[in-house]
VOKOLNU-102124 format. One record per atom (N, C-alpha, C): x, y, z. Coordinates in steps of 0.02 Angstrom, whole numbers, plus 50000, padded with zeros to 5 digits. Layout:
N
XYZ...
% end
This chain:
203
565855487454866565205484254881564755489154915565015493054962564595497755000564355503254952564815505454906564585510454859564035508054815564095501854792563585498954750562905498354786562955496554851562325496054891562005502954900562445508054914562165514754921561845517354857562165515354801561875517454737561195514354727561145508054745560485504654736559965507554782560155509654842559685512154892559545519554886559905523254844559815530454836559145531654808558695535154843558015536054818557985540354756558485544554743558485548454682558585544154620558875538554631559015533954575558355531054547557855530454591557215527454568556695532954561556895539254564556395544654557555975544354494556265543054435555825542554376555265537554381555435531554409554935526454415554415528254469554655531754522554175533754574553695538854547553935543154503553485548254474552965544854427553175539654391552705536054351552175532454395552395529554450551925526454497551455531754526551715537654541551295543154568550755545054517550945545054453550445546854400549905541354399550085535154408549585529854410549125530654469549425532654527549015533654587548545539554580548745544554540548325550354532547695549054490547735543954449547195542354400546525541854434546435537754488545755536954518545515543454547545965547554578545745553854607545515558554550545865558554494545695562654438545015560754410544905554154404544255551754379543695553654427543825553054492543315554954541543115562254535543605566754528543455573754524543055575354459543205571654404542835572554343542095570354354542015564354382541335561754392540925566154439541245569554486540915573854534540875580954509541085581954447541035588454413541445594054449541995592054481542455596954509543005598054457542825601854405543275602454348543875606554361543855611254409544455614854429544985610154456544775605754502545225600654528545465595954474544995594054430545165589354376545725592154333545655598554315546155601854271546805602454307546785604354371547385605054411547765598454416547405592954431547725586554437547985584054372547645585454317547885583554252548525587154234548565593454249549175597254238549755594554279549585592754343550095590054389550365583354362549895579254335550095572854305550545573854245550385579054205550785580554146551495582954166551535586554221552195588854245552615582954268552295578054303552665572054323552895567954263552495568054210552675564354148553305567554118553335574254114553895577754087554515576854131554375577154198554945576854244555255570054249554865564654244555175558054250555645556554194555475558954133555925557854078556565561954084556495568054111557085572354122557535569454174557235567154231557645563954283558005557654258557635553754217557945547654191558575549254150558555554854113559125556654073559685559754115559485564254160559975567554204560315562754250559925558454282560205553754330560475547454297560385546954229560595541054193560305534654222559645535054233559295529454262558735526754217558925526054152558445522954107558445515354124557855512754138557825505754159557265502254119557315495554119556815491454082556145492654113556105493154180555475494454212555195501154190555615506254187555395513054169555135513054098555435509254052555205509153983554515506553977554305502154022553635499454020553165503654062553415505954121552995509354170552745516054146553165519854112552975526554089552405526454039552445522653985551895522253938551255519253968551335514554014550745511654047550405516754088550795521054124550475526354165550095531254121550425533254064550105537854016549455534953989549505528753966548925525553933548365524353983548515522354042548015521354094547625527754107547985533254115547655539654132547245542154070547575542054013547235545153952546615540853933546685534253930546145530153910545565530553958545715530554023545195531154075544825537954067545205543254057544885549954050544455550453987544695547653933544315547753871543645543953885543665538353918543055534553929542585538453976542835541354028542405544954076542135551354043542535554954007542295561153975541795559853920541865553953888541365551953838540715549953872540765546553929540165544953968539775551153988540165556754003539825563054024539635567253963539765564853903539565568453843540045574253826540655574153853541125579753839541595578153783541655571753764542055569853707541635565253664541635566253598541235562053554541405554653558540885550553553541005543153557541475540853501541435544053442541865541853386542615542553403542785548053437543485549153453543725543853501543355542353553543545537353602543565530453573543095528953528543085522353495543725521553453543935526653419544575526453379545165525553424545185529053480545745528553526545815521653553545245518753576545275511953603545405506753547545125507953490545235503253433545965503153413546295509053413546985509453395547435505953445547275507153511547665503653564547585496253562546975494053550546855486753544547245483953482547235487653428547605485553368548355484953381548625489753419549345489753434549515483453476549075481953525549175475853565549195469653521548735469353474548705463553427549345463253385549555469353359550165469553319550765467253360550815469653422551375467853464551385460253476550785457253485550755450153495550955446253432550785448853374550975445753311551735446053303552015451753319552745452653313553105447853360552835447053422553165442553467553115435353444552525433553417552425426553394552825425153332552855429853285553165428553221553915430153221554105435153258554815437353255555175437153319554805435353373555125434953439555345441653466555025447153445555225453753467554745455953523555065457753581554685460253637554615467853634555125471153608555115478453606554725480653545554335486053556553955488853502553885496453517554445500053507554485506753529554015511553493553855517253524553405522053495553715525553437553325526953385553555530953328553445538253340553715542353295553605549653302552845551453294552525547853248551805549253240551395546753302551635541253333551325539053393551415543853450552025546953456552145551953509551715558153496551635560053430551225565853413550495564353431550295558153422549605556353440549495557153516549995555153557549925555853628549875563153646550275567453615550255574653628549555577353611549275575153555548605577253533548075575153584548135569053610547665566653659547705570653725548325572053745548425576053806548125582953796548235586053738547975592653725547205592553724546925587353694546185586853690545875586353759546155581853801545875580853867545955587353909546545590553904546655596753939546155602253918546045602653853545585607753829544855606453851544665599953851543975598153872543895599853945544385598153987544335599554059544345607154073544755610854035544785617954043544135621254024543835619153968543195621953946542655620353997542645614154022542135612154071542205616354135542835617754155542955621854214542705629054204542825631854144542595638554130541825638954126541525634054095540795633754091540475633154159540815629154201540575628254271540585634754309541035639254289541085645854322540725651154280540305649054234539905653754191540345658154153540925655554127541385659754087541475655854022541565659753968541685656753903542315660153874542745656253843543325658753809543335655353741543275659553688543205656653620543805652353601544415654753617545005651053593545045644053624544775643253688544785636653718544335631653678543735634053659543295629753619543605628153553543915633153522544245631853455544815626953462545235628153514545795623653526545565616553539545015615853575544765609153590544555605553527544205609053481544005606153420544595603853378545085608253372545685606553332546065600653366546095600553432546445594953466546085588453454545425588553455545025582453440545115580153368545135584953321545245583053251545945580153243546435583253277547125580453273547165573653301546805572453356546785565953388546515560653338545975562453304545665557853256546175556053200546465561253170546925560153114547535556153136547835558253192548455554853214548315547953242547735546953270547545540053293547515535253234547165537253183547125533153123547805532253092548175537753083548845537653051549335533453089549355534253154549835530253194549645522953196548985521353195548775514353193548995510953128548895514553072549105511853008549855511153004550205516053034550945515753033551205509753073550915508353131551145502653171551005496153134550425495853099550275489753060550765488753003550945494452971551445494052916552115491752941552335494552998552985492453027552975485153047552395482953076552375475853094552405471353034552045473252980552055469252920552745468852890553125474352891553825474152865554255469652910554165470052975554605465953017554455458653012553815457053007553615449952999553865447352932553795451752879554035449852813554795448952811555165453252846555875452452849556075445952886555725444652940555865438552978555735432352936555165432552898554985426752856555525425952800555745431552772556255430952719556905428152747557095430552807557725428152837557675420752852557085418652875556995411552889557025407352829556755409952773556765406152710557475406052683557855411552692558545411852668558995407052706558825406352773559245401752814559165394752791558565393052765558455385952743558835384752677
% end
């Protein structure tokens, strides 16, 4: 009993979830630095947030602390930070409106698809696909490149590869956002169809 209690109270056991919560707490500070045009701080905080994202997954595997809370908390932290930054950077004219509209439209579509799956098939889990993960990587790369370019311009410096990388990251975000949205819709249609077929077969 004592060992079980110590295991539950061991702070390292909850480290992955604490890192996800830390990333959520970083979001308003990151947004504030962007709005105040402190792009050096913005880029640094964004890199720090990315490191916590990589570290929480590593700790979850090493400490064998994959939890139901962590499965929801990690993507929520990522989506909160990325979606907020896309919105703010679009407001400042640093990211095209079209890109942000697609990002938000795809996320809204996934929520609708998840609701349909739950209503039709009773499925609560709707795990990310490979193309969905690639889309997240593209979004992270795009935001990082935008912040880095803004930081360099603020210091009256220009680096051609940063501008080129930013453009390609934004193009990749557009393609993968549309592709992953269509893929989620296709998966949902298959699952609902399978559930309907199983229900008809049971009758």
